[in-house]
Residue frames as qw, qx, qy, qz and C-alpha x, y, z in Angstrom:
[[0.008, 0.895, 0.447, -0.005, 0.01, 0.03, -0.02],
 [0.409, 0.393, -0.021, 0.823, 1.33, 3.39, -0.93],
 [0.363, -0.818, -0.391, 0.216, 1.28, 5.89, 1.91],
 [0.346, 0.582, -0.070, 0.733, 2.44, 9.55, 1.77],
 [0.535, -0.636, -0.443, 0.335, 3.15, 10.38, 5.40],
 [0.269, -0.649, 0.063, 0.709, 5.39, 13.40, 4.54],
 [0.517, 0.700, 0.381, 0.312, 4.75, 15.71, 1.55],
 [0.349, -0.405, 0.075, 0.842, 7.05, 18.50, 0.47],
 [0.333, 0.825, 0.432, 0.145, 5.38, 21.43, -1.28],
 [0.407, -0.214, 0.109, 0.881, 7.97, 23.92, -2.62],
 [0.222, 0.862, 0.454, -0.017, 6.35, 27.28, -3.49],
 [0.363, 0.093, 0.111, 0.920, 7.37, 30.48, -5.20],
 [0.100, 0.472, 0.459, -0.746, 4.09, 32.07, -4.21],
 [0.174, 0.110, -0.507, -0.837, 2.82, 32.18, -7.76],
 [0.740, 0.071, 0.121, -0.658, -0.71, 31.30, -8.83],
 [0.726, 0.245, -0.625, -0.148, 0.69, 28.09, -10.33],
 [0.251, 0.191, -0.830, 0.460, 2.22, 27.17, -7.00],
 [0.453, -0.051, 0.431, -0.779, -1.02, 28.05, -5.19],
 [0.830, 0.142, -0.236, -0.484, -2.86, 25.59, -7.51],
 [0.618, 0.240, -0.735, 0.143, -0.26, 22.86, -6.84],
 [0.089, -0.220, 0.670, -0.703, -0.68, 23.55, -3.08],
 [0.741, -0.022, 0.110, -0.662, -4.36, 22.49, -3.42],
 [0.825, 0.187, -0.520, -0.115, -3.11, 19.12, -4.71],
 [0.301, 0.290, -0.743, 0.523, -0.72, 18.82, -1.78],
 [0.396, -0.141, 0.458, -0.783, -3.58, 19.59, 0.64],
 [0.835, 0.055, -0.147, -0.528, -5.94, 17.14, -1.02],
 [0.736, 0.210, -0.632, 0.119, -3.38, 14.32, -0.80],
 [0.113, 0.281, -0.679, 0.668, -2.52, 15.21, 2.77],
 [0.614, -0.137, 0.223, -0.745, -6.14, 15.05, 3.76],
 [0.884, 0.109, -0.337, -0.304, -6.53, 11.66, 2.21],
 [0.783, 0.136, -0.541, 0.275, -3.45, 10.10, 3.80],
 [0.605, -0.782, -0.131, 0.070, -3.20, 12.15, 6.98],
 [0.741, 0.250, -0.077, 0.618, 0.17, 13.49, 5.80],
 [0.307, -0.774, -0.067, 0.550, 2.31, 16.18, 7.18],
 [0.567, 0.733, 0.184, 0.328, 3.17, 18.89, 4.65],
 [0.498, -0.456, 0.082, 0.733, 6.44, 20.82, 4.54],
 [0.385, 0.886, 0.239, 0.098, 5.81, 24.08, 2.74],
 [0.625, -0.391, 0.161, 0.656, 9.16, 25.43, 1.58],
 [0.420, 0.904, 0.061, 0.054, 10.42, 28.44, -0.20],
 [0.750, -0.142, 0.118, 0.636, 14.00, 28.98, -1.39],
 [0.056, 0.968, -0.045, -0.239, 15.40, 32.52, -1.52],
 [0.824, 0.333, 0.092, 0.449, 18.03, 32.59, -4.30],
 [0.373, -0.706, 0.092, 0.594, 21.07, 34.73, -3.48],
 [0.582, 0.784, 0.144, 0.161, 22.18, 37.00, -6.24],
 [0.582, -0.458, 0.229, 0.632, 25.60, 38.10, -7.30],
 [0.473, 0.879, 0.067, -0.016, 26.78, 40.74, -9.64],
 [0.788, 0.194, -0.023, 0.584, 30.19, 41.09, -11.28],
 [0.229, 0.458, -0.110, 0.852, 30.25, 44.82, -10.75],
 [0.261, -0.492, -0.611, 0.563, 29.65, 46.67, -7.49],
 [0.051, 0.638, 0.381, 0.667, 27.11, 49.38, -8.04],
 [0.021, -0.289, 0.401, -0.869, 27.33, 50.66, -4.46],
 [0.703, -0.335, -0.276, -0.564, 24.31, 48.61, -3.44],
 [0.281, -0.382, 0.777, -0.415, 24.18, 46.90, -0.08],
 [0.606, 0.039, -0.710, -0.357, 23.34, 43.42, -1.25],
 [0.231, -0.057, -0.868, 0.435, 23.28, 42.10, 2.34],
 [0.286, 0.234, 0.396, -0.840, 20.48, 44.47, 3.31],
 [0.566, 0.218, -0.381, -0.698, 18.60, 43.65, 0.06],
 [0.478, 0.032, -0.874, -0.086, 18.86, 39.93, 0.76],
 [0.027, -0.168, -0.767, 0.619, 17.64, 40.32, 4.34],
 [0.452, 0.255, 0.116, -0.847, 14.61, 42.27, 2.94],
 [0.589, 0.157, -0.648, -0.456, 13.99, 39.45, 0.39],
 [0.312, -0.040, -0.917, 0.244, 14.10, 36.93, 3.26],
 [0.174, 0.201, 0.565, -0.781, 11.69, 38.98, 5.39],
 [0.569, 0.230, -0.180, -0.769, 9.21, 39.26, 2.48],
 [0.552, 0.099, -0.795, -0.232, 9.49, 35.56, 1.76],
 [0.121, -0.092, -0.868, 0.473, 8.99, 34.70, 5.45],
 [0.381, 0.247, 0.314, -0.833, 5.75, 36.88, 5.52],
 [0.628, 0.247, -0.439, -0.594, 4.45, 35.20, 2.28],
 [0.438, 0.088, -0.894, 0.031, 5.34, 31.77, 3.57],
 [0.059, 0.124, 0.740, -0.658, 3.63, 32.43, 6.86],
 [0.538, 0.254, 0.040, -0.803, 0.47, 33.65, 5.03],
 [0.582, 0.218, -0.680, -0.389, 0.55, 30.61, 2.78],
 [0.298, -0.006, -0.912, 0.280, 0.93, 28.15, 5.70],
 [0.251, 0.155, 0.541, -0.788, -1.81, 29.96, 7.70],
 [0.622, 0.231, -0.222, -0.714, -4.20, 29.58, 4.78],
 [0.596, 0.145, -0.771, -0.173, -3.40, 25.91, 4.42],
 [0.088, 0.032, -0.839, 0.537, -3.73, 25.29, 8.14],
 [0.515, 0.089, 0.176, -0.834, -7.34, 26.50, 7.92],
 [0.743, 0.161, -0.486, -0.431, -7.94, 23.37, 5.90],
 [0.850, -0.428, 0.196, -0.238, -6.85, 21.35, 8.92],
 [0.861, 0.355, -0.301, 0.205, -3.50, 20.13, 7.67],
 [0.713, -0.611, 0.112, 0.325, -0.35, 19.43, 9.72],
 [0.580, 0.739, 0.000, 0.342, 2.14, 21.87, 8.30],
 [0.567, -0.590, 0.084, 0.568, 5.64, 23.05, 8.89],
 [0.433, 0.901, -0.030, 0.025, 7.18, 25.96, 7.01],
 [0.760, -0.260, 0.235, 0.547, 10.76, 25.97, 5.84],
 [0.285, 0.950, -0.096, -0.080, 12.61, 29.07, 4.48],
 [0.823, -0.143, 0.270, 0.478, 15.84, 28.15, 2.77],
 [0.156, 0.897, -0.246, -0.332, 18.57, 30.03, 0.86],
 [0.412, -0.350, 0.738, 0.403, 20.54, 28.81, -2.12],
 [0.243, 0.137, -0.713, -0.643, 19.96, 27.14, -5.45],
 [0.683, -0.054, 0.118, -0.719, 16.25, 26.28, -5.50],
 [0.882, 0.099, -0.387, -0.251, 16.37, 22.76, -6.93],
 [0.509, 0.276, -0.704, 0.412, 19.38, 21.73, -4.79],
 [0.198, -0.216, 0.564, -0.772, 17.78, 23.00, -1.59],
 [0.795, -0.029, -0.045, -0.604, 14.50, 21.23, -2.41],
 [0.801, 0.191, -0.567, 0.013, 16.39, 17.98, -2.94],
 [0.244, 0.306, -0.682, 0.617, 18.34, 18.45, 0.29],
 [0.459, -0.174, 0.363, -0.792, 15.21, 19.12, 2.28],
 [0.868, 0.041, -0.248, -0.428, 13.43, 16.09, 0.77],
 [0.686, 0.206, -0.655, 0.240, 16.32, 13.86, 1.84],
 [0.029, 0.286, -0.592, 0.753, 16.68, 15.43, 5.29],
 [0.540, -0.083, 0.346, -0.763, 12.98, 15.03, 6.12],
 [0.165, 0.019, 0.979, 0.120, 12.64, 11.68, 4.30],
 [0.528, 0.312, 0.109, -0.782, 9.58, 12.92, 2.41],
 [0.572, 0.171, 0.802, 0.014, 7.43, 10.47, 0.52],
 [0.421, 0.647, 0.552, 0.316, 6.22, 12.83, -2.19],
 [0.153, -0.333, 0.033, 0.930, 7.07, 16.25, -3.64],
 [0.292, 0.735, 0.608, 0.065, 4.20, 18.23, -5.05],
 [0.225, -0.518, 0.099, 0.819, 5.20, 21.27, -7.16],
 [0.505, 0.771, 0.210, -0.327, 4.08, 23.48, -9.95],
 [0.567, 0.101, 0.452, 0.681, 5.43, 23.74, -13.43],
 [0.060, 0.643, 0.098, -0.758, 5.32, 27.14, -15.14],
 [0.642, 0.580, 0.489, 0.111, 5.03, 26.17, -18.75],
 [0.139, -0.707, 0.258, 0.644, 7.85, 28.39, -20.02],
 [0.679, 0.678, -0.116, -0.258, 8.35, 28.96, -23.63],
 [0.949, 0.155, -0.029, 0.274, 10.97, 26.90, -25.45],
 [0.416, 0.659, -0.260, 0.570, 13.47, 29.73, -25.48],
 [0.419, -0.704, 0.306, -0.485, 12.99, 30.50, -21.74],
 [0.948, -0.267, 0.165, -0.052, 13.36, 26.84, -20.95],
 [0.826, 0.365, -0.127, 0.411, 16.59, 26.56, -22.99],
 [0.218, 0.676, -0.295, 0.639, 18.11, 29.63, -21.36],
 [0.341, -0.565, 0.416, -0.626, 16.91, 29.12, -17.81],
 [0.285, 0.038, -0.950, 0.120, 16.09, 25.47, -17.42],
 [0.628, -0.472, -0.320, -0.530, 13.40, 24.26, -15.05],
 [0.252, -0.419, 0.704, -0.515, 13.57, 23.85, -11.31],
 [0.856, -0.014, 0.287, -0.430, 10.75, 21.28, -11.53],
 [0.849, 0.423, -0.313, -0.044, 12.65, 19.35, -14.24],
 [0.276, 0.523, -0.700, 0.401, 15.85, 19.25, -12.14],
 [0.512, -0.292, 0.594, -0.547, 13.92, 18.16, -9.04],
 [0.921, 0.168, -0.001, -0.352, 12.30, 15.38, -11.11],
 [0.723, 0.493, -0.470, 0.118, 15.69, 14.17, -12.19],
 [0.243, 0.428, -0.680, 0.544, 17.45, 14.30, -8.79],
 [0.618, -0.435, 0.159, -0.635, 14.53, 13.59, -6.35],
 [0.019, 0.222, -0.951, 0.215, 14.86, 10.69, -3.87],
 [0.340, 0.321, 0.785, -0.406, 11.09, 10.24, -3.95],
 [0.282, 0.570, 0.683, 0.359, 8.16, 10.48, -6.41],
 [0.034, -0.280, -0.034, 0.959, 7.34, 14.00, -7.70],
 [0.270, 0.692, 0.669, 0.029, 3.92, 15.22, -8.73],
 [0.150, -0.137, 0.174, 0.964, 4.22, 18.19, -11.07],
 [0.220, 0.705, 0.635, -0.227, 1.08, 20.21, -11.46],
 [0.174, 0.080, 0.363, 0.912, 0.55, 22.51, -14.47],
 [0.237, 0.600, 0.487, -0.589, -2.21, 25.12, -14.24],
 [0.164, 0.210, 0.624, 0.735, -4.00, 25.61, -17.53],
 [0.322, -0.111, -0.070, -0.937, -7.05, 27.60, -18.46],
 [0.705, -0.217, -0.558, -0.380, -9.05, 24.35, -17.79],
 [0.515, -0.045, -0.719, 0.465, -7.65, 24.02, -14.29],
 [0.263, -0.504, 0.074, -0.819, -10.22, 26.21, -12.45],
 [0.817, -0.430, -0.237, -0.303, -11.72, 23.43, -10.33],
 [0.409, -0.640, 0.603, -0.245, -10.23, 22.26, -7.08],
 [0.397, 0.285, -0.864, -0.118, -8.49, 18.91, -7.42]]
């Protein structure tokens, strides 16, 4: 019997991620799963120094991400789910994989963004990298114009 006792739901707070979060909640309700809602703040670097205090900017990004993460978790907790929030810093796909291994999650539920071919070629896909490197099954959810109903 397949049981998903721990689910990892990485979010970037987009409408696509919100839609994938509904899948994570639905699965968690069915199996009585704990959900780890995670967001990865990606550090940025520039070759030239423009006199900008990047440390302060990064702290502001983290504070904003923490507020959004707390709001997202509060909303999901209203549905009665057992949820922990995790704010990480680093390369998004690598941090998602590390967290999945550390918490020994049984399933990752995440959104895909449906980038154009050029965007995909230039930027790659976090979801695609997670799929390739994940230690557990990954459910990728794509929001389309036909995806208005709750899963």
